[in-house]
BADOPA-857625 format. One line per 2 residues: number of its first residue (from 1); for each residue x, y, z of N, C-alpha, C, O. Coordinates in pm, whole numbers, always signed. Example, Ala and Ser with C-alpha at 12.3 -4.5 7.8 and 13.67 -1.06 7.14 Angstrom:
2
1) +1319,-569,+780,+1230,-450,+780,+1320,-330,+780,+1424,-332,+846 | +1285,-225,+708,+1367,-106,+714,+1290,+3,+787,+1341,+114,+804;
This chain:
283
1) -2854,+176,+598,-2749,+182,+497,-2810,+167,+359,-2887,+75,+334 | -2774,+259,+269,-2834,+260,+135,-2801,+132,+58,-2887,+76,-9;
3) -2675,+87,+68,-2636,-33,-5,-2713,-155,+44,-2757,-236,-37 | -2729,-167,+175,-2802,-281,+230,-2947,-279,+185,-3002,-382,+147;
5) -3009,-162,+187,-3149,-152,+146,-3165,-183,-2,-3263,-246,-42 | -3069,-141,-82,-3076,-171,-226,-3067,-321,-249,-3139,-375,-334;
7) -2980,-388,-176,-2970,-533,-189,-3097,-601,-139,-3145,-696,-200 | -3150,-553,-28,-3272,-613,+27,-3388,-599,-72,-3465,-693,-91;
9) -3401,-481,-134,-3508,-459,-230,-3493,-546,-354,-3591,-575,-423 | -3369,-588,-384,-3348,-673,-500,-3403,-813,-482,-3425,-883,-581;
11) -3425,-856,-360,-3479,-989,-336,-3392,-1101,-389,-3443,-1199,-442 | -3262,-1087,-376,-3169,-1185,-433,-3173,-1318,-357,-3186,-1321,-235;
13) -3160,-1426,-432,-3154,-1559,-372,-3014,-1597,-327,-2997,-1676,-234 | -2913,-1540,-392,-2776,-1580,-362,-2681,-1465,-392,-2709,-1379,-476;
15) -2569,-1464,-322,-2462,-1368,-346,-2332,-1447,-364,-2292,-1523,-276 | -2268,-1429,-478,-2140,-1491,-506,-2036,-1380,-502,-2039,-1288,-584;
17) -1944,-1388,-408,-1849,-1279,-381,-1712,-1319,-434,-1653,-1417,-389 | -1663,-1242,-530,-1533,-1270,-591,-1427,-1182,-527,-1445,-1061,-514;
19) -1317,-1243,-488,-1206,-1170,-430,-1077,-1211,-499,-1075,-1306,-577 | -969,-1140,-470,-839,-1175,-528,-732,-1166,-420,-743,-1088,-325;
21) -629,-1246,-438,-514,-1248,-348,-561,-1260,-203,-629,-1356,-168 | -525,-1163,-117,-560,-1168,+24,-680,-1078,+56,-702,-1042,+172;
23) -754,-1042,-45,-871,-958,-24,-976,-1035,+57,-1006,-1150,+27 | -1030,-971,+159,-1128,-1037,+244,-1267,-1028,+184,-1309,-923,+135;
25) -1338,-1139,+188,-1477,-1142,+141,-1575,-1100,+250,-1693,-1080,+222 | -1528,-1087,+373,-1621,-1073,+485,-1697,-940,+489,-1814,-942,+526;
27) -1638,-825,+454,-1721,-704,+454,-1841,-715,+360,-1952,-678,+397 | -1817,-766,+237,-1929,-783,+144,-2026,-889,+195,-2147,-876,+180;
29) -1971,-995,+255,-2057,-1101,+309,-2145,-1047,+422,-2263,-1084,+432 | -2091,-961,+505,-2169,-903,+614,-2282,-817,+560,-2394,-821,+611;
31) -2253,-740,+455,-2356,-658,+392,-2468,-746,+337,-2586,-714,+353 | -2431,-856,+272,-2531,-947,+217,-2610,-1017,+328,-2729,-1043,+313;
33) -2543,-1047,+437,-2609,-1107,+555,-2714,-1011,+611,-2826,-1053,+640 | -2678,-883,+626,-2772,-785,+677,-2889,-764,+582,-3000,-732,+625;
35) -2864,-783,+451,-2970,-765,+351,-3060,-887,+341,-3158,-885,+267 | -3027,-993,+415,-3113,-1110,+418,-3100,-1201,+298,-3192,-1277,+268;
37) -2987,-1196,+227,-2964,-1287,+114,-2933,-1425,+171,-2836,-1439,+246 | -3012,-1526,+138,-2999,-1655,+210,-2874,-1735,+177,-2820,-1802,+266;
39) -2827,-1732,+53,-2707,-1808,+17,-2595,-1709,-10,-2608,-1620,-94 | -2483,-1725,+64,-2370,-1632,+51,-2242,-1715,+41,-2208,-1789,+132;
41) -2172,-1702,-70,-2053,-1783,-90,-1936,-1698,-139,-1955,-1596,-205 | -1816,-1743,-104,-1694,-1675,-147,-1576,-1767,-120,-1585,-1861,-41;
43) -1466,-1739,-187,-1340,-1800,-148,-1287,-1723,-28,-1270,-1601,-36 | -1261,-1789,+81,-1224,-1719,+204,-1113,-1794,+276,-1123,-1914,+301;
45) -1007,-1721,+309,-898,-1778,+388,-921,-1754,+537,-847,-1806,+621 | -1024,-1674,+570,-1057,-1645,+709,-1172,-1734,+755,-1244,-1792,+673;
47) -1187,-1745,+884,-1304,-1814,+938,-1425,-1723,+927,-1432,-1624,+1000 | -1522,-1753,+839,-1631,-1659,+813,-1747,-1667,+911,-1837,-1583,+906;
49) -1746,-1767,+1001,-1860,-1781,+1089,-1988,-1801,+1010,-1990,-1880,+915 | -2094,-1729,+1047,-2223,-1742,+977,-2237,-1643,+863,-2341,-1639,+797;
51) -2134,-1562,+837,-2146,-1463,+729,-2152,-1530,+593,-2219,-1479,+502 | -2083,-1643,+578,-2091,-1721,+454,-2164,-1851,+482,-2138,-1918,+582;
53) -2256,-1885,+393,-2322,-2014,+405,-2243,-2124,+333,-2255,-2241,+367 | -2162,-2084,+235,-2080,-2179,+159,-1940,-2117,+146,-1922,-2016,+77;
55) -1845,-2178,+210,-1706,-2128,+205,-1626,-2215,+108,-1630,-2338,+115 | -1554,-2150,+19,-1475,-2224,-80,-1327,-2197,-58,-1286,-2086,-24;
57) -1247,-2301,-77,-1102,-2286,-73,-1048,-2312,-213,-1063,-2422,-267 | -985,-2211,-270,-935,-2222,-407,-821,-2324,-415,-741,-2337,-323;
59) -816,-2395,-525,-705,-2485,-551,-578,-2404,-572,-578,-2306,-646 | -471,-2444,-507,-344,-2374,-520,-264,-2435,-634,-238,-2555,-636;
61) -225,-2352,-730,-147,-2400,-843,-25,-2311,-862,-26,-2194,-823 | +78,-2366,-923,+199,-2291,-955,+230,-2314,-1103,+258,-2427,-1143;
63) +226,-2207,-1187,+186,-2071,-1152,+35,-2063,-1126,-38,-2157,-1158 | -10,-1953,-1067,-154,-1941,-1040,-235,-1937,-1169,-188,-1888,-1271;
65) -356,-1989,-1162,-443,-1985,-1278,-497,-1844,-1300,-497,-1761,-1209 | -542,-1818,-1423,-597,-1686,-1453,-720,-1661,-1367,-794,-1753,-1334;
67) -740,-1535,-1332,-850,-1499,-1244,-985,-1539,-1302,-1077,-1568,-1226 | -999,-1540,-1433,-1125,-1584,-1494,-1156,-1728,-1455,-1270,-1762,-1426;
69) -1053,-1812,-1456,-1073,-1952,-1421,-1100,-1970,-1272,-1176,-2058,-1232 | -1038,-1887,-1190,-1065,-1894,-1046,-1211,-1857,-1017,-1275,-1917,-931;
71) -1262,-1758,-1090,-1402,-1721,-1072,-1496,-1835,-1110,-1595,-1860,-1041 | -1464,-1903,-1219,-1547,-2015,-1261,-1533,-2134,-1165,-1626,-2214,-1151;
73) -1418,-2145,-1100,-1403,-2250,-998,-1502,-2228,-884,-1561,-2322,-832 | -1519,-2101,-847,-1611,-2069,-737,-1755,-2100,-778,-1828,-2162,-700;
75) -1797,-2058,-897,-1934,-2085,-939,-1955,-2235,-961,-2063,-2288,-935 | -1851,-2303,-1010,-1862,-2447,-1028,-1882,-2520,-897,-1952,-2622,-893;
77) -1821,-2470,-790,-1837,-2533,-659,-1981,-2526,-611,-2023,-2605,-526 | -2058,-2430,-663,-2198,-2417,-628,-2288,-2504,-716,-2408,-2514,-693;
79) -2228,-2566,-817,-2307,-2651,-905,-2351,-2586,-1034,-2426,-2647,-1110 | -2305,-2463,-1061,-2339,-2401,-1189,-2269,-2474,-1301,-2152,-2512,-1286;
81) -2336,-2495,-1414,-2272,-2567,-1526,-2149,-2493,-1575,-2143,-2370,-1574 | -2050,-2570,-1620,-1929,-2510,-1675,-1962,-2434,-1802,-2047,-2477,-1881;
83) -1896,-2322,-1823,-1915,-2241,-1943,-1779,-2215,-2006,-1675,-2232,-1942 | -1781,-2173,-2131,-1659,-2134,-2199,-1601,-2011,-2128,-1671,-1911,-2113;
85) -1475,-2017,-2083,-1421,-1907,-2001,-1377,-1788,-2085,-1260,-1750,-2085 | -1471,-1731,-2156,-1442,-1617,-2242,-1502,-1490,-2181,-1620,-1488,-2147;
87) -1421,-1386,-2166,-1476,-1260,-2120,-1566,-1201,-2230,-1535,-1213,-2348 | -1675,-1140,-2189,-1768,-1080,-2285,-1809,-943,-2232,-1847,-928,-2115;
89) -1802,-844,-2319,-1846,-709,-2285,-1913,-649,-2408,-1852,-645,-2515 | -2036,-603,-2393,-2110,-544,-2504,-2148,-401,-2470,-2239,-379,-2390;
91) -2079,-302,-2528,-2119,-163,-2504,-2263,-138,-2551,-2310,-201,-2646 | -2330,-47,-2485,-2467,-13,-2521,-2469,+65,-2652,-2369,+125,-2690;
93) -2583,+65,-2723,-2591,+142,-2848,-2554,+288,-2830,-2488,+346,-2917 | -2594,+349,-2720,-2560,+490,-2698,-2410,+509,-2677,-2356,+614,-2711;
95) -2342,+408,-2621,-2197,+416,-2606,-2128,+405,-2742,-2030,+474,-2768 | -2181,+317,-2828,-2127,+306,-2963,-2147,+436,-3040,-2060,+479,-3116;
97) -2263,+498,-3020,-2289,+626,-3087,-2191,+733,-3041,-2141,+811,-3122 | -2163,+737,-2910,-2069,+836,-2859,-1929,+812,-2914,-1858,+906,-2950;
99) -1889,+685,-2919,-1758,+653,-2975,-1750,+693,-3122,-1648,+746,-3167 | -1857,+667,-3197,-1858,+703,-3339,-1849,+854,-3356,-1784,+903,-3449;
101) -1914,+928,-3267,-1908,+1075,-3274,-1767,+1125,-3246,-1718,+1215,-3314 | -1702,+1067,-3147,-1565,+1107,-3114,-1471,+1078,-3231,-1389,+1162,-3268;
103) -1483,+959,-3288,-1395,+921,-3398,-1422,+1007,-3521,-1329,+1041,-3595 | -1549,+1042,-3544,-1580,+1131,-3655,-1519,+1268,-3635,-1469,+1330,-3730;
105) -1524,+1316,-3512,-1465,+1447,-3481,-1313,+1445,-3501,-1254,+1545,-3545 | -1251,+1332,-3470,-1106,+1320,-3485,-1064,+1277,-3625,-946,+1278,-3658;
107) -1161,+1240,-3707,-1129,+1191,-3840,-1053,+1060,-3836,-965,+1035,-3919 | -1088,+974,-3739,-1015,+847,-3720,-1106,+730,-3753,-1206,+706,-3684;
109) -1072,+658,-3857,-1144,+534,-3889,-1070,+415,-3827,-1129,+336,-3754 | -943,+405,-3857,-858,+307,-3791,-763,+384,-3699,-721,+494,-3732;
111) -731,+325,-3584,-649,+399,-3488,-592,+302,-3385,-638,+189,-3371 | -490,+350,-3314,-433,+281,-3198,-475,+358,-3074,-472,+481,-3072;
113) -513,+286,-2970,-553,+349,-2845,-447,+321,-2739,-409,+206,-2716 | -400,+426,-2675,-304,+416,-2565,-372,+465,-2437,-422,+577,-2432;
115) -372,+379,-2335,-431,+415,-2206,-321,+410,-2100,-289,+301,-2051 | -260,+524,-2065,-137,+524,-1983,-161,+523,-1832,-66,+507,-1756;
117) -284,+539,-1788,-307,+554,-1645,-332,+423,-1574,-347,+318,-1637 | -337,+431,-1442,-367,+316,-1357,-404,+370,-1220,-367,+481,-1184;
119) -478,+290,-1143,-516,+335,-1009,-401,+327,-910,-410,+381,-800 | -290,+261,-948,-174,+249,-860,-49,+291,-937,-27,+246,-1049;
121) +32,+376,-876,+154,+421,-945,+250,+307,-969,+331,+312,-1062 | +243,+202,-887,+333,+88,-904,+307,+13,-1034,+393,-62,-1080;
123) +189,+33,-1093,+154,-37,-1217,+152,+57,-1337,+100,+21,-1442 | +209,+177,-1322,+198,+277,-1428,+332,+298,-1497,+427,+347,-1436;
125) +339,+261,-1624,+458,+285,-1705,+480,+436,-1715,+384,+510,-1733 | +606,+484,-1704,+632,+628,-1699,+574,+704,-1818,+582,+658,-1932;
127) +515,+820,-1789,+448,+899,-1892,+543,+939,-2005,+504,+938,-2122 | +667,+973,-1970,+761,+1015,-2074,+793,+900,-2169,+824,+923,-2286;
129) +787,+779,-2120,+812,+663,-2207,+690,+636,-2296,+704,+604,-2414 | +572,+649,-2238,+452,+636,-2320,+451,+742,-2431,+408,+714,-2543;
131) +498,+863,-2401,+501,+969,-2502,+589,+928,-2620,+556,+957,-2735 | +700,+861,-2592,+787,+813,-2700,+717,+704,-2781,+733,+697,-2903;
133) +641,+619,-2713,+566,+514,-2783,+463,+577,-2877,+450,+536,-2993 | +389,+676,-2827,+288,+743,-2910,+352,+807,-3031,+302,+794,-3143;
135) +463,+876,-3010,+530,+945,-3121,+577,+845,-3226,+559,+869,-3346 | +635,+734,-3183,+688,+636,-3279,+575,+563,-3351,+584,+539,-3471;
137) +468,+528,-3279,+355,+462,-3345,+291,+552,-3449,+255,+507,-3557 | +277,+679,-3415,+217,+773,-3509,+300,+788,-3635,+247,+784,-3745;
139) +431,+805,-3619,+517,+828,-3735,+537,+701,-3817,+551,+708,-3939 | +538,+585,-3752,+564,+460,-3823,+441,+408,-3896,+451,+362,-4010;
141) +325,+415,-3832,+204,+357,-3890,+121,+456,-3969,+46,+416,-4059 | +132,+585,-3939,+45,+683,-4001,-96,+681,-3946,-182,+756,-3992;
143) -121,+596,-3847,-254,+589,-3786,-267,+693,-3675,-169,+725,-3609 | -387,+745,-3654,-409,+828,-3536,-385,+748,-3409,-419,+630,-3403;
145) -328,+812,-3309,-308,+749,-3178,-391,+826,-3077,-363,+943,-3049 | -492,+762,-3024,-582,+824,-2927,-536,+787,-2786,-517,+669,-2756;
147) -519,+886,-2702,-471,+864,-2565,-587,+891,-2470,-634,+1004,-2460 | -631,+788,-2401,-747,+800,-2312,-703,+809,-2166,-588,+780,-2132;
149) -796,+848,-2083,-770,+858,-1940,-900,+878,-1865,-997,+930,-1921 | -902,+839,-1742,-1020,+856,-1660,-1025,+994,-1597,-941,+1079,-1626;
151) -1125,+1018,-1511,-1134,+1146,-1442,-1005,+1176,-1365,-953,+1089,-1294 | -955,+1297,-1378,-832,+1336,-1312,-706,+1303,-1390,-597,+1338,-1346;
153) -720,+1236,-1505,-603,+1200,-1586,-592,+1284,-1713,-526,+1245,-1810 | -658,+1399,-1712,-654,+1486,-1829,-511,+1531,-1860,-468,+1527,-1976;
155) -437,+1574,-1758,-300,+1620,-1780,-211,+1506,-1827,-126,+1524,-1914 | -230,+1388,-1769,-152,+1271,-1810,-176,+1242,-1958,-81,+1217,-2032;
157) -302,+1244,-2001,-333,+1216,-2142,-269,+1319,-2234,-219,+1285,-2341 | -270,+1446,-2192,-208,+1551,-2276,-58,+1532,-2284,+1,+1547,-2391;
159) +6,+1500,-2171,+151,+1482,-2172,+193,+1364,-2257,+293,+1370,-2329 | +117,+1255,-2249,+151,+1136,-2327,+123,+1158,-2475,+199,+1114,-2560;
161) +13,+1227,-2506,-22,+1251,-2647,+79,+1342,-2714,+113,+1321,-2830 | +127,+1445,-2642,+221,+1539,-2701,+164,+1601,-2828,+45,+1635,-2833;
163) +246,+1614,-2928,+199,+1669,-3056,+161,+1560,-3154,+115,+1589,-3265 | +181,+1433,-3115,+159,+1323,-3208,+26,+1252,-3187,-24,+1186,-3279;
165) -33,+1265,-3069,-155,+1191,-3039,-273,+1283,-3012,-260,+1405,-3010 | -389,+1220,-2992,-512,+1294,-2963,-555,+1261,-2821,-596,+1149,-2794;
167) -545,+1358,-2727,-578,+1329,-2587,-729,+1328,-2562,-800,+1419,-2606 | -777,+1226,-2492,-918,+1218,-2454,-931,+1195,-2304,-1027,+1133,-2260;
169) -838,+1244,-2226,-841,+1222,-2082,-965,+1280,-2018,-993,+1399,-2034 | -1040,+1197,-1946,-1157,+1243,-1873,-1277,+1278,-1957,-1373,+1334,-1905;
171) -1276,+1247,-2087,-1384,+1290,-2176,-1490,+1184,-2199,-1595,+1213,-2255 | -1465,+1061,-2156,-1563,+955,-2179,-1592,+880,-2051,-1509,+873,-1960;
173) -1711,+824,-2044,-1743,+730,-1939,-1693,+593,-1975,-1634,+574,-2081 | -1718,+495,-1888,-1669,+360,-1911,-1729,+300,-2038,-1660,+232,-2113;
175) -1858,+325,-2062,-1924,+266,-2177,-1864,+311,-2309,-1833,+229,-2395 | -1847,+443,-2325,-1788,+496,-2449,-1643,+454,-2461,-1594,+428,-2572;
177) -1572,+448,-2348,-1434,+401,-2352,-1428,+258,-2404,-1345,+226,-2489 | -1517,+172,-2355,-1521,+34,-2402,-1551,+28,-2551,-1492,-51,-2623;
179) -1643,+112,-2596,-1675,+114,-2739,-1554,+156,-2822,-1533,+103,-2931 | -1475,+250,-2772,-1353,+290,-2842,-1253,+176,-2845,-1190,+150,-2948;
181) -1237,+107,-2732,-1146,-7,-2726,-1187,-112,-2829,-1102,-170,-2897 | -1317,-137,-2840,-1366,-237,-2933,-1342,-202,-3078,-1340,-291,-3163;
183) -1325,-74,-3109,-1303,-30,-3246,-1156,-10,-3281,-1121,+11,-3397 | -1068,-17,-3180,-926,+10,-3203,-858,-104,-3276,-897,-220,-3262;
185) -755,-71,-3355,-672,-174,-3417,-587,-243,-3311,-559,-363,-3322 | -546,-170,-3210,-468,-226,-3100,-474,-130,-2983,-495,-10,-3001;
187) -455,-184,-2863,-451,-106,-2740,-316,-127,-2674,-263,-238,-2675 | -261,-19,-2618,-137,-26,-2541,-169,+29,-2402,-219,+140,-2390;
189) -139,-48,-2297,-178,-5,-2163,-95,-79,-2058,-5,-156,-2091 | -127,-52,-1930,-61,-117,-1817,-139,-242,-1777,-240,-276,-1840;
191) -92,-312,-1670,-176,-418,-1615,-281,-352,-1527,-267,-340,-1405 | -387,-310,-1596,-495,-237,-1534,-624,-274,-1604,-625,-363,-1690;
193) -734,-207,-1571,-864,-245,-1624,-872,-242,-1775,-947,-320,-1834 | -797,-153,-1840,-803,-144,-1986,-761,-275,-2052,-812,-309,-2159;
195) -668,-347,-1991,-627,-477,-2044,-746,-573,-2046,-763,-647,-2143 | -826,-572,-1941,-937,-666,-1931,-1054,-624,-2021,-1126,-709,-2073;
197) -1072,-492,-2040,-1172,-445,-2135,-1135,-492,-2276,-1220,-540,-2351 | -1007,-477,-2311,-961,-524,-2442,-982,-674,-2456,-1026,-721,-2561;
199) -951,-750,-2352,-971,-895,-2356,-1117,-930,-2379,-1148,-1020,-2457 | -1207,-858,-2312,-1350,-888,-2323,-1407,-849,-2458,-1514,-897,-2496;
201) -1338,-763,-2531,-1385,-719,-2662,-1305,-781,-2777,-1334,-754,-2893 | -1206,-863,-2744,-1128,-928,-2847,-1034,-836,-2920,-995,-864,-3034;
203) -996,-726,-2857,-906,-629,-2920,-761,-664,-2889,-728,-689,-2773 | -672,-667,-2988,-530,-693,-2961,-475,-591,-2861,-503,-472,-2872;
205) -399,-638,-2763,-353,-550,-2656,-208,-578,-2621,-166,-694,-2610 | -132,-470,-2604,+2,-475,-2547,-10,-433,-2402,-54,-322,-2373;
207) +28,-521,-2309,+20,-489,-2168,+161,-478,-2111,+236,-575,-2108 | +195,-357,-2065,+323,-335,-1997,+299,-373,-1852,+241,-297,-1775;
209) +345,-492,-1815,+304,-554,-1691,+409,-536,-1582,+522,-585,-1594 | +372,-465,-1477,+461,-441,-1363,+476,-568,-1281,+399,-663,-1297;
211) +574,-569,-1192,+599,-684,-1108,+513,-689,-984,+553,-747,-882 | +396,-629,-990,+309,-621,-873,+227,-747,-851,+197,-782,-737;
213) +190,-815,-959,+100,-930,-953,+150,-1039,-1048,+228,-1009,-1138 | +108,-1163,-1029,+147,-1268,-1123,+85,-1245,-1261,-38,-1236,-1270;
215) +163,-1233,-1366,+105,-1208,-1498,+18,-1323,-1547,-76,-1301,-1624 | +46,-1446,-1502,-37,-1559,-1544,-180,-1544,-1491,-274,-1596,-1551;
217) -195,-1475,-1381,-326,-1460,-1317,-401,-1338,-1366,-524,-1338,-1371 | -327,-1231,-1403,-392,-1103,-1431,-359,-1047,-1568,-390,-931,-1596;
219) -297,-1125,-1655,-262,-1075,-1786,-379,-1078,-1883,-490,-1114,-1845 | -354,-1040,-2009,-459,-1046,-2113,-513,-1188,-2125,-444,-1285,-2095;
221) -638,-1197,-2170,-705,-1326,-2171,-775,-1348,-2305,-868,-1275,-2340 | -731,-1448,-2378,-798,-1495,-2499,-820,-1386,-2602,-926,-1378,-2664;
223) -721,-1303,-2621,-721,-1208,-2730,-577,-1195,-2778,-486,-1219,-2699 | -552,-1159,-2904,-413,-1140,-2947,-343,-1040,-2855,-397,-933,-2829;
225) -225,-1075,-2807,-163,-987,-2708,-12,-1003,-2706,+44,-1100,-2757 | +52,-904,-2647,+192,-910,-2608,+199,-867,-2462,+162,-754,-2429;
227) +244,-955,-2376,+257,-926,-2234,+404,-900,-2206,+486,-991,-2214 | +437,-776,-2172,+576,-735,-2157,+612,-726,-2009,+546,-656,-1932;
229) +716,-798,-1970,+762,-796,-1831,+913,-779,-1828,+983,-807,-1925 | +961,-735,-1713,+1105,-729,-1687,+1128,-795,-1551,+1086,-741,-1449;
231) +1193,-912,-1547,+1207,-986,-1421,+1285,-908,-1315,+1389,-849,-1343 | +1232,-909,-1195,+1299,-848,-1079,+1281,-941,-960,+1182,-1014,-952;
233) +1376,-940,-866,+1367,-1035,-753,+1254,-1005,-656,+1216,-1093,-579 | +1200,-884,-658,+1096,-849,-561,+955,-880,-610,+859,-857,-537;
235) +941,-933,-730,+808,-961,-785,+760,-1100,-743,+842,-1192,-734 | +631,-1118,-716,+528,-1013,-714,+526,-944,-578,+533,-1010,-475;
237) +516,-813,-579,+524,-737,-453,+387,-698,-398,+374,-675,-278 | +285,-689,-485,+150,-650,-447,+144,-510,-385,+51,-480,-310;
239) +241,-426,-417,+243,-291,-360,+175,-191,-455,+175,-209,-576 | +116,-88,-397,+53,+18,-477,+154,+128,-512,+134,+202,-609;
241) +260,+139,-434,+366,+238,-460,+498,+164,-452,+524,+94,-355 | +583,+180,-554,+713,+114,-553,+811,+195,-468,+829,+314,-492;
243) +876,+132,-369,+970,+207,-285,+1115,+201,-332,+1202,+261,-269 | +1143,+128,-442,+1284,+102,-473,+1321,+123,-619,+1413,+57,-668;
245) +1254,+212,-691,+1303,+249,-824,+1228,+198,-944,+1261,+235,-1057 | +1128,+113,-924,+1038,+76,-1035,+1110,+4,-1149,+1073,+20,-1266;
247) +1211,-76,-1118,+1290,-140,-1223,+1207,-236,-1308,+1239,-257,-1425 | +1099,-293,-1252,+1017,-386,-1329,+954,-318,-1449,+921,-384,-1548;
249) +936,-185,-1442,+881,-111,-1555,+989,-34,-1631,+987,-31,-1754 | +1081,+29,-1559,+1184,+105,-1630,+1277,+15,-1709,+1349,+61,-1798;
251) +1276,-115,-1677,+1356,-210,-1753,+1296,-246,-1888,+1357,-320,-1965 | +1176,-196,-1917,+1109,-221,-2045,+1124,-97,-2131,+1069,+8,-2098;
253) +1198,-107,-2240,+1228,+9,-2325,+1106,+48,-2407,+1028,-39,-2447 | +1088,+178,-2435,+979,+220,-2523,+983,+150,-2659,+878,+120,-2716;
255) +1103,+125,-2711,+1113,+57,-2840,+1055,-84,-2833,+1001,-134,-2931 | +1065,-148,-2717,+1005,-281,-2698,+853,-273,-2703,+787,-358,-2763;
257) +799,-171,-2640,+654,-152,-2640,+605,-122,-2782,+507,-181,-2828 | +673,-31,-2849,+635,+3,-2986,+644,-118,-3076,+554,-143,-3157;
259) +753,-195,-3064,+770,-313,-3147,+660,-414,-3127,+615,-477,-3222 | +617,-432,-3002,+509,-526,-2973,+378,-482,-3039,+304,-563,-3094;
261) +351,-350,-3032,+230,-298,-3095,+235,-316,-3247,+135,-351,-3309 | +351,-291,-3306,+364,-306,-3451,+345,-452,-3492,+288,-479,-3598;
263) +391,-545,-3411,+370,-687,-3440,+221,-721,-3440,+174,-791,-3530 | +148,-671,-3342,+4,-699,-3337,-68,-636,-3455,-160,-696,-3511;
265) -27,-516,-3493,-90,-450,-3608,-64,-529,-3735,-152,-544,-3819 | +58,-579,-3749,+92,-659,-3868,+11,-788,-3870,-35,-830,-3976;
267) -6,-851,-3755,-86,-973,-3749,-231,-945,-3782,-297,-1026,-3848 | -282,-830,-3737,-420,-793,-3770,-436,-771,-3919,-536,-810,-3978;
269) -337,-707,-3980,-342,-684,-4124,-338,-816,-4200,-403,-830,-4303 | -260,-911,-4149,-252,-1042,-4215,-384,-1117,-4207,-418,-1193,-4298;
271) -460,-1094,-4099,-591,-1159,-4087,-693,-1095,-4179,-794,-1156,-4212 | -666,-970,-4220,-759,-900,-4308,-831,-791,-4234,-883,-813,-4125;
273) -834,-671,-4292,-897,-557,-4227,-1045,-575,-4205,-1105,-506,-4122 | -1106,-669,-4278,-1250,-687,-4261,-1284,-793,-4162,-1402,-818,-4138;
275) -1186,-858,-4101,-1216,-967,-4008,-1275,-913,-3879,-1208,-839,-3807 | -1400,-948,-3847,-1462,-890,-3729,-1416,-956,-3601,-1392,-1077,-3598;
277) -1404,-878,-3494,-1378,-931,-3361,-1510,-949,-3286,-1528,-1046,-3213 | -1600,-855,-3305,-1732,-861,-3242,-1823,-770,-3325,-1775,-696,-3411;
279) -1950,-775,-3300,-2042,-690,-3373,-2009,-544,-3349,-1996,-499,-3235 | -1995,-469,-3458,-1969,-326,-3447,-1821,-291,-3443,-1786,-173,-3452;
281) -1734,-390,-3428,-1591,-360,-3420,-1533,-343,-3560,-1582,-402,-3656 | -1431,-263,-3570,-1366,-240,-3699,-1217,-260,-3685,-1159,-224,-3582;
283) -1155,-317,-3787,-1010,-329,-3788,-950,-206,-3850,-828,-195,-3860;
């Protein structure tokens, strides 16, 4: 197996396996066992046998703690010193260069970034509603609105951008996308990876959060944010496809999303356009 051989060649002393909710650590633990990694630890609700050398049971709290803190709980159980629980992401110089080239081509110095996609339809705010958000943000702020998307989301980016935004669906890799997020005045997205990229770069983010997961555990972290939810009795459902009408998202009006973004933009302006979030970032 290529993955096993790659791990074996790495000569690792330990494997720390992070999981969420009911995700099993055992497939990854088995791979690490076959690769001969001597210390293997994870939070596990299953009986791991010899696959894990150190089994951890997470502290149960209500509401659940943020996933960043749960990860540090696991490393702390191994004796690693406590660290400041701040997400950190540094795009490479070549990613910053690609982002600068894209922004130069678009003539965008300051801009809002909208990322409408998600790996699960249950966590995806409707495209037609995002299109209204893009249109209103563009007309109200006068700022360019860049609509990003991963591979296969080119059509989604075009539909959401409409005539008011600039679609970049499928045009960047993760590195350049992160560099764009770091330069944005604000990001608008779902409870998906873009929220966590914004958190790691200190970029203000509006997260339209579906009822799929606990927002306390998976929401924005330590960055200016607006976390938008609509309470429903079936939350958290942990489903990838909503079978009953998606009320947790359709109950959030586009005007609410736009208003949240405008609030973050106003707060950023009050802090001063020159206030840096990280090296290379621009307000």
